[in-house]
N, C-alpha and C positions, 0 to 999 in steps of 0.2 A: 584528429577529433574522434571521440568515442561515439559510436553509433549503436544504440540499443533499441531493438524493436520488440517490445513486450507482446506476448500473445493476446490478441483481442478476444480469443475464446475463453480466457480465464475471467470468471466473474469476480467482482470485488469480494463476495462471500468466500469463494475459494482462495483468493489471495489472502484474506484475513486469516483463514485457517492455516495456511502455509506459514505466514509470518508468526502467528501466535505459537504454533507448534515448534518452530525452529528457534523462536526467541530473538530473532534478529531481522532487521530490515536491510536488504541488499540494495545495491545501486539500481538494479533492474526493477525491484519492488517500488523504489521511490519514483522511478520514471513512470511506472504504471499508475501509481497514485496521482502523480502530477497530471498525466493525461486525463485521468478521470475527473480531476478538479477543473480542467479546462472545458469540459463538456457542460453545457447549460442545462442538461436534462437529467440531473441526478435525482433519484428518488429519495424519499425520507429515510428509507432503509440504508441506502448507499451512503448518505450523509452520516448516519449513525455509525456505520462501519468505519468510515474515515476518522470520525471523532474518537472512536474506541482505540484505533491504532495510535493516533496522536497522544491520547491520554496515557497509553502504555509506554510510549517513548518518554513522556514527561515524568512519569513515575519511576522510570528506570526498569520497568518490567521487560521492555524490548530494547535491544542494543542496535544502534545504527552502524552498519559496516561501511567502510569507505570503499570497498571493492565490490 
């Protein structure tokens, strides 16, 4: 089983910048986003960041990597 421990020090804003500049969403990025969604205490700004990433994937601006 694959075990990925994303850095808790990375804010969603930093993760958004990394994803947007690279143009792809890695497996580690997806796990970090999943963990963020599981938290009940997302701010409005964090929700907007998640929505922007999902919008980028739907529009084809961001590629989802399988690795």
